[in-house]
C-alpha positions as CSV (number, residue, x, y, z in Angstrom):
1,M,-109.0,22.3,42.5
2,S,-105.6,22.0,40.8
3,M,-104.5,19.4,43.3
4,A,-107.5,17.2,42.4
5,V,-106.7,17.5,38.7
6,I,-103.0,16.6,39.3
7,S,-103.9,13.6,41.5
8,L,-106.4,12.3,38.9
9,T,-103.9,12.8,36.2
10,L,-101.2,10.8,38.1
11,L,-103.8,8.1,39.0
12,A,-104.8,7.8,35.3
13,L,-101.1,7.6,34.3
14,A,-100.4,4.9,36.9
15,F,-103.4,2.8,35.7
16,G,-102.4,3.3,32.1
17,L,-98.8,2.2,32.8
18,A,-100.1,-0.9,34.7
19,L,-102.5,-1.8,31.9
20,G,-99.7,-1.3,29.3
21,Y,-97.4,-3.6,31.2
22,A,-100.1,-6.2,31.7
23,A,-100.9,-6.2,28.0
24,I,-97.3,-6.9,27.1
25,R,-96.5,-9.3,30.0
26,F,-99.6,-11.4,29.8
27,R,-100.3,-11.3,26.1
28,V,-101.9,-14.5,24.8
29,Q,-100.0,-15.9,21.8
30,G,-102.5,-17.1,19.1
31,N,-102.0,-20.1,16.9
32,P,-100.4,-18.8,13.7
33,I,-101.8,-21.8,11.7
34,A,-105.3,-20.9,12.9
35,D,-104.7,-17.3,11.7
36,E,-103.7,-18.6,8.2
37,I,-106.7,-20.9,8.1
38,E,-109.0,-18.2,9.1
39,A,-107.6,-15.9,6.4
40,L,-108.6,-18.6,3.8
41,L,-112.1,-19.1,5.1
42,P,-114.8,-16.9,3.4
43,Q,-115.7,-15.0,6.6
44,T,-119.4,-15.4,6.2
45,Q,-119.9,-16.3,9.9
46,C,-122.8,-18.4,8.8
47,G,-122.4,-21.3,11.2
48,Q,-123.1,-24.0,8.5
49,C,-119.9,-25.8,9.6
50,G,-121.3,-26.3,13.1
51,Y,-119.3,-23.5,14.7
52,P,-120.5,-20.0,15.5
53,G,-118.1,-18.4,13.2
54,C,-115.0,-18.8,11.0
55,R,-112.5,-18.2,13.8
56,P,-113.7,-21.2,16.0
57,Y,-113.8,-23.4,12.9
58,A,-110.2,-22.4,12.0
59,E,-109.1,-23.1,15.5
60,A,-110.7,-26.6,15.4
61,I,-109.0,-27.4,12.1
62,A,-105.6,-26.2,13.5
63,A,-106.1,-28.3,16.6
64,G,-106.9,-31.4,14.4
65,T,-110.4,-31.9,15.9
66,E,-112.2,-31.0,12.7
67,Q,-112.0,-31.8,9.0
68,I,-111.4,-29.1,6.3
69,N,-114.5,-30.0,4.3
70,R,-117.3,-28.4,6.5
71,C,-117.5,-25.0,4.9
72,P,-120.2,-24.7,2.1
73,P,-119.6,-21.1,1.3
74,G,-115.9,-21.9,0.7
75,G,-116.8,-24.9,-1.4
76,D,-114.4,-27.1,-3.3
77,T,-112.0,-24.2,-3.9
78,G,-111.8,-23.5,-0.2
79,I,-111.2,-27.2,0.5
80,K,-108.4,-27.3,-2.1
81,V,-106.7,-24.2,-0.7
82,L,-106.9,-25.5,2.9
83,A,-105.6,-28.9,1.9
84,E,-102.7,-27.3,0.2
85,L,-101.9,-25.1,3.2
86,L,-102.1,-28.0,5.6
87,G,-100.5,-30.6,3.3
88,T,-103.5,-33.0,3.6
89,E,-105.7,-34.7,1.1
90,I,-108.5,-33.0,-0.7
91,L,-111.9,-34.2,0.7
92,A,-115.4,-33.8,-0.8
93,L,-117.6,-31.3,0.8
94,D,-119.3,-32.8,3.9
95,E,-123.0,-33.5,3.1
96,G,-124.0,-32.7,6.7
97,A,-122.5,-29.2,6.4
98,G,-124.7,-27.9,3.6
99,V,-124.6,-27.5,-0.1
100,E,-122.2,-25.4,-2.1
101,K,-124.0,-22.9,-4.2
102,A,-123.0,-22.6,-7.9
103,L,-123.9,-18.8,-8.0
104,P,-123.8,-16.4,-5.1
105,E,-127.2,-15.7,-3.5
106,V,-128.4,-12.9,-1.4
107,A,-131.5,-12.5,0.7
108,I,-134.4,-10.3,-0.2
109,I,-137.3,-9.3,2.0
110,H,-140.7,-8.9,0.5
111,E,-141.4,-5.6,2.2
112,D,-145.1,-5.6,1.7
113,A,-145.4,-8.9,3.7
114,C,-142.8,-7.9,6.4
115,I,-144.5,-7.4,9.8
116,G,-141.4,-5.9,11.5
117,C,-140.8,-8.6,14.1
118,T,-136.9,-8.1,14.0
119,K,-136.3,-11.9,14.2
120,C,-134.3,-11.8,10.9
121,I,-132.2,-8.9,12.2
122,Q,-131.3,-10.8,15.3
123,A,-130.4,-13.9,13.2
124,C,-128.1,-12.1,10.7
125,P,-124.5,-12.7,11.6
126,V,-123.2,-9.8,9.5
127,D,-125.8,-7.1,10.2
128,A,-127.0,-7.0,6.6
129,I,-130.6,-6.5,7.5
130,V,-131.8,-3.0,8.6
131,G,-135.2,-2.0,10.0
132,A,-137.0,-1.3,13.3
133,A,-139.6,-3.0,15.3
134,K,-143.1,-3.0,13.7
135,L,-141.6,-1.4,10.6
136,M,-140.5,-3.0,7.3
137,H,-137.0,-4.4,7.0
138,T,-134.7,-4.5,4.0
139,V,-131.4,-6.3,3.1
140,I,-128.2,-4.5,2.3
141,T,-127.2,-6.8,-0.6
142,A,-123.6,-5.7,-0.6
143,E,-123.3,-7.0,3.0
144,C,-125.4,-10.2,2.7
145,T,-123.3,-13.4,2.6
146,G,-126.2,-15.7,1.6
147,C,-125.9,-17.8,4.7
148,E,-129.8,-18.3,4.9
149,L,-129.8,-17.9,8.7
150,C,-132.5,-15.2,8.4
151,I,-135.0,-17.5,6.7
152,P,-136.0,-20.0,9.5
153,P,-136.9,-17.4,12.2
154,C,-139.2,-15.4,9.8
155,P,-142.8,-16.1,11.0
156,V,-144.4,-14.9,7.7
157,D,-141.9,-16.4,5.2
158,C,-141.2,-13.0,3.5
159,I,-137.5,-13.7,2.9
160,D,-136.3,-15.4,-0.3
161,M,-132.8,-16.1,-1.6
162,V,-132.1,-14.9,-5.1
163,V,-129.1,-15.2,-7.3
164,E,-127.0,-12.1,-7.0
165,K,-126.9,-10.1,-10.2
166,I,-123.3,-9.5,-11.1
167,D,-122.7,-6.4,-13.1
168,L,-120.2,-3.7,-13.2
169,Q,-121.6,-2.1,-10.0
170,S,-121.8,-5.3,-7.9
171,W,-118.7,-7.2,-9.1
172,R,-115.9,-7.5,-6.5
173,W,-112.3,-8.7,-6.7
174,P,-111.8,-12.1,-5.1
175,K,-110.0,-12.0,-1.7
176,P,-106.2,-12.1,-2.1
177,A,-105.9,-14.8,0.5
178,A,-108.0,-17.2,-1.5
179,I,-105.9,-16.8,-4.6
180,R,-102.5,-16.4,-3.1
181,N,-101.2,-19.8,-4.0
182,I,-101.9,-19.6,-7.7
183,P,-98.6,-19.9,-9.6
184,I,-97.9,-16.9,-11.8
185,S,-95.5,-17.4,-14.7
186,V,-93.4,-14.4,-15.8
187,E,-91.3,-14.6,-18.9
188,V,-88.1,-12.6,-18.8
189,S,-86.4,-11.6,-22.0
190,D,-82.7,-11.3,-22.3
191,K,-83.1,-8.8,-25.1
192,V,-82.8,-5.2,-24.3
193,A,-84.6,-2.8,-26.7
């Protein structure tokens, strides 16, 4: 019995060392520009840019195969920050990508009309919709990004987009990556009190 435990322990140690070596030796180096671009994108994973998420869009921008103006959730502010990072000109939001919203919106489900088909759950890229088959669903508004991807698959049209009510409980700080290039002026006084 102890011989089996010892041999399995040695085997696990050998595989662990081999995997550790392979992880270091064959590590794939990512594109640091794509990482910076992805940090500036809103991370809604909505697909309105034509890519399945923010990471593939960031990689396409870094490779030079895509413009910086295809992200409606990022809007004009996102385009300006990306242009500043990449040293390119500021472009208008691409009309084919969607429309920038003036106020943040979230999805709501009219629960009395919901038939529990789960099609909205499958379409939500951030898992903001909870429910079960043949039971009503609801939206976790704190997680909803307002991408509207849940609306087209709903067979009974029980999902609407509403302007997110911003009060003391729902207000959030803006992401630091989105405001990191704002110049801050600090006055230093030579006088010592």
